[in-house]
N, CA, C and O of each residue as an XYZ file, in Angstrom:
252
protein
N      18.057     40.129    -49.759
C      16.955     39.338    -50.253
C      15.751     40.252    -50.386
O      15.302     40.859    -49.414
N      15.235     40.340    -51.613
C      14.069     41.164    -51.859
C      12.789     40.447    -51.465
O      12.793     39.249    -51.182
N      11.710     41.188    -51.450
C      10.423     40.611    -51.060
C       9.923     39.568    -52.052
O       9.132     38.698    -51.686
N      10.371     39.642    -53.300
C       9.915     38.661    -54.285
C      10.507     37.271    -54.028
O       9.977     36.277    -54.525
N      11.592     37.190    -53.262
C      12.226     35.905    -52.964
C      11.680     35.237    -51.702
O      11.996     34.077    -51.435
N      10.875     35.944    -50.932
C      10.362     35.404    -49.671
C       9.495     34.160    -49.893
O       9.704     33.170    -49.191
N       8.530     34.151    -50.829
C       7.734     32.927    -51.018
C       8.582     31.719    -51.432
O       8.305     30.596    -51.010
N       9.603     31.943    -52.248
C      10.487     30.849    -52.649
C      11.253     30.315    -51.447
O      11.400     29.103    -51.292
N      11.735     31.201    -50.607
C      12.474     30.808    -49.410
C      11.578     30.018    -48.457
O      11.993     28.986    -47.929
N      10.366     30.493    -48.237
C       9.421     29.799    -47.357
C       9.060     28.438    -47.951
O       8.947     27.453    -47.221
N       8.882     28.379    -49.261
C       8.589     27.109    -49.922
C       9.708     26.098    -49.742
O       9.450     24.913    -49.528
N      10.951     26.561    -49.827
C      12.093     25.662    -49.632
C      12.152     25.148    -48.195
O      12.472     23.982    -47.965
N      11.849     26.003    -47.242
C      11.836     25.580    -45.839
C      10.760     24.524    -45.617
O      11.003     23.518    -44.951
N       9.573     24.750    -46.172
C       8.478     23.785    -46.030
C       8.857     22.462    -46.690
O       8.585     21.397    -46.136
N       9.472     22.515    -47.851
C       9.897     21.299    -48.545
C      10.906     20.511    -47.714
O      10.800     19.289    -47.607
N      11.877     21.196    -47.130
C      12.883     20.522    -46.298
C      12.220     19.878    -45.081
O      12.560     18.753    -44.714
N      11.281     20.580    -44.459
C      10.583     20.028    -43.295
C       9.802     18.776    -43.684
O       9.841     17.776    -42.968
N       9.096     18.822    -44.809
C       8.329     17.658    -45.257
C       9.234     16.477    -45.604
O       8.903     15.332    -45.296
N      10.366     16.746    -46.237
C      11.306     15.673    -46.571
C      11.903     15.035    -45.316
O      12.051     13.815    -45.247
N      12.243     15.860    -44.329
C      12.783     15.327    -43.084
C      11.733     14.503    -42.349
O      12.041     13.449    -41.792
N      10.506     14.980    -42.350
C       9.428     14.256    -41.667
C       9.190     12.890    -42.313
O       9.035     11.891    -41.611
N       9.161     12.843    -43.635
C       8.944     11.557    -44.303
C      10.152     10.636    -44.115
O       9.984      9.421    -44.011
N      11.361     11.192    -44.070
C      12.552     10.378    -43.820
C      12.474      9.715    -42.451
O      12.722      8.516    -42.328
N      12.130     10.490    -41.417
C      12.051      9.927    -40.075
C      10.900      8.937    -39.948
O      10.993      7.988    -39.170
N       9.817      9.138    -40.694
C       8.720      8.166    -40.702
C       9.204      6.839    -41.281
O       8.934      5.779    -40.716
N       9.912      6.895    -42.398
C      10.413      5.670    -43.039
C      11.398      4.956    -42.125
O      11.356      3.731    -42.008
N      12.281      5.702    -41.478
C      13.263      5.087    -40.582
C      12.566      4.429    -39.398
O      12.884      3.291    -39.053
N      11.621      5.126    -38.771
C      10.949      4.538    -37.611
C      10.112      3.334    -38.016
O      10.071      2.342    -37.289
N       9.441      3.403    -39.169
C       8.645      2.271    -39.640
C       9.542      1.073    -39.924
O       9.215     -0.049    -39.537
N      10.666      1.296    -40.595
C      11.580      0.195    -40.932
C      12.153     -0.455    -39.684
O      12.242     -1.680    -39.602
N      12.540      0.361    -38.715
C      13.097     -0.194    -37.479
C      12.053     -1.007    -36.728
O      12.357     -2.089    -36.226
N      10.839     -0.505    -36.646
C       9.790     -1.225    -35.930
C       9.403     -2.503    -36.662
O       9.172     -3.530    -36.024
N       9.329     -2.458    -37.974
C       8.977     -3.660    -38.735
C      10.056     -4.728    -38.582
O       9.739     -5.906    -38.419
N      11.321     -4.331    -38.633
C      12.409     -5.289    -38.452
C      12.427     -5.824    -37.025
O      12.686     -7.008    -36.807
N      12.156     -4.965    -36.061
C      12.124     -5.377    -34.663
C      11.044     -6.426    -34.431
O      11.257     -7.379    -33.681
N       9.898     -6.263    -35.063
C       8.807     -7.214    -34.871
C       9.161     -8.598    -35.404
O       8.709     -9.602    -34.853
N       9.954     -8.668    -36.456
C      10.316     -9.969    -37.009
C      11.405    -10.667    -36.203
O      11.573    -11.881    -36.323
N      12.145     -9.925    -35.387
C      13.227    -10.536    -34.623
C      12.884    -10.710    -33.151
O      13.626    -11.374    -32.428
N      11.794    -10.139    -32.694
C      11.421    -10.220    -31.284
C      10.774    -11.580    -31.006
O       9.871    -11.981    -31.740
N      11.214    -12.303    -29.962
C      10.699    -13.652    -29.716
C       9.199    -13.706    -29.401
O       8.562    -14.733    -29.633
N       8.641    -12.639    -28.888
C       7.231    -12.627    -28.497
C       6.297    -12.752    -29.699
O       5.155    -13.186    -29.546
N       6.754    -12.385    -30.865
C       5.881    -12.347    -32.038
C       6.306    -13.363    -33.097
O       6.181    -13.103    -34.293
N       6.801    -14.504    -32.664
C       7.302    -15.499    -33.612
C       6.203    -16.001    -34.542
O       6.477    -16.296    -35.705
N       4.970    -16.104    -34.058
C       3.889    -16.617    -34.889
C       3.090    -15.545    -35.590
O       2.053    -15.844    -36.183
N       3.536    -14.313    -35.540
C       2.792    -13.195    -36.133
C       2.919    -13.224    -37.657
O       4.026    -13.295    -38.191
N       1.801    -13.169    -38.340
C       1.797    -13.166    -39.805
C       2.122    -11.763    -40.320
O       1.528    -10.789    -39.859
N       3.053    -11.645    -41.264
C       3.375    -10.326    -41.824
C       2.156     -9.701    -42.497
O       1.402    -10.372    -43.202
N       1.986     -8.424    -42.267
C       0.961     -7.592    -42.901
C      -0.462     -7.960    -42.495
O      -1.414     -7.581    -43.178
N      -0.622     -8.687    -41.404
C      -1.955     -8.949    -40.864
C      -2.387     -7.731    -40.039
O      -1.543     -6.895    -39.717
N      -3.664     -7.605    -39.690
C      -4.101     -6.466    -38.867
C      -3.360     -6.381    -37.529
O      -3.056     -5.284    -37.060
N      -3.073     -7.519    -36.922
C      -2.332     -7.501    -35.654
C      -0.909     -6.983    -35.874
O      -0.369     -6.257    -35.039
N      -0.313     -7.361    -36.997
C       1.032     -6.882    -37.333
C       1.047     -5.357    -37.433
O       1.918     -4.702    -36.861
N       0.073     -4.792    -38.168
C       0.031     -3.336    -38.337
C      -0.224     -2.632    -37.015
O       0.327     -1.557    -36.778
N      -1.050     -3.216    -36.145
C      -1.294     -2.574    -34.851
C      -0.027     -2.586    -34.006
O       0.239     -1.632    -33.276
N       0.754     -3.653    -34.098
C       2.016     -3.689    -33.347
C       3.045     -2.722    -33.921
O       3.811     -2.117    -33.170
N       3.070     -2.571    -35.235
C       3.979     -1.589    -35.844
C       3.595     -0.184    -35.389
O       4.470      0.610    -35.045
N       2.303      0.135    -35.381
C       1.857      1.455    -34.926
C       2.204      1.680    -33.460
O       2.638      2.768    -33.082
N       2.013      0.653    -32.632
C       2.361      0.765    -31.214
C       3.851      1.009    -31.048
O       4.263      1.833    -30.233
N       4.649      0.302    -31.811
C       6.101      0.472    -31.754
C       6.504      1.882    -32.180
O       7.355      2.505    -31.546
N       5.894      2.384    -33.249
C       6.234      3.725    -33.733
C       5.880      4.789    -32.711
O       6.610      5.769    -32.560
N       4.764      4.608    -32.003
C       4.371      5.582    -30.981
C       5.340      5.521    -29.809
O       5.702      6.544    -29.228
N       5.752      4.312    -29.475
C       6.638      4.130    -28.325
C       8.021      4.695    -28.588
O       8.619      5.305    -27.702
N       8.540      4.499    -29.799
C       9.904      4.925    -30.112
C       9.899      6.078    -31.057
O      10.962      6.572    -31.434
């Protein structure tokens, strides 16, 4: 591998890291959002209300 290929290689590594990070964000968000709708404690919680988003954020931090 010549020196001219190093920036391309580093760019590919950064791209893979960013894609993996966004994938895990989507998975954790989806799991927490689904968990909130099935958990008995939050039966009266309105979807997409400020309290809903705070609980999703709390769930994401916890898990």
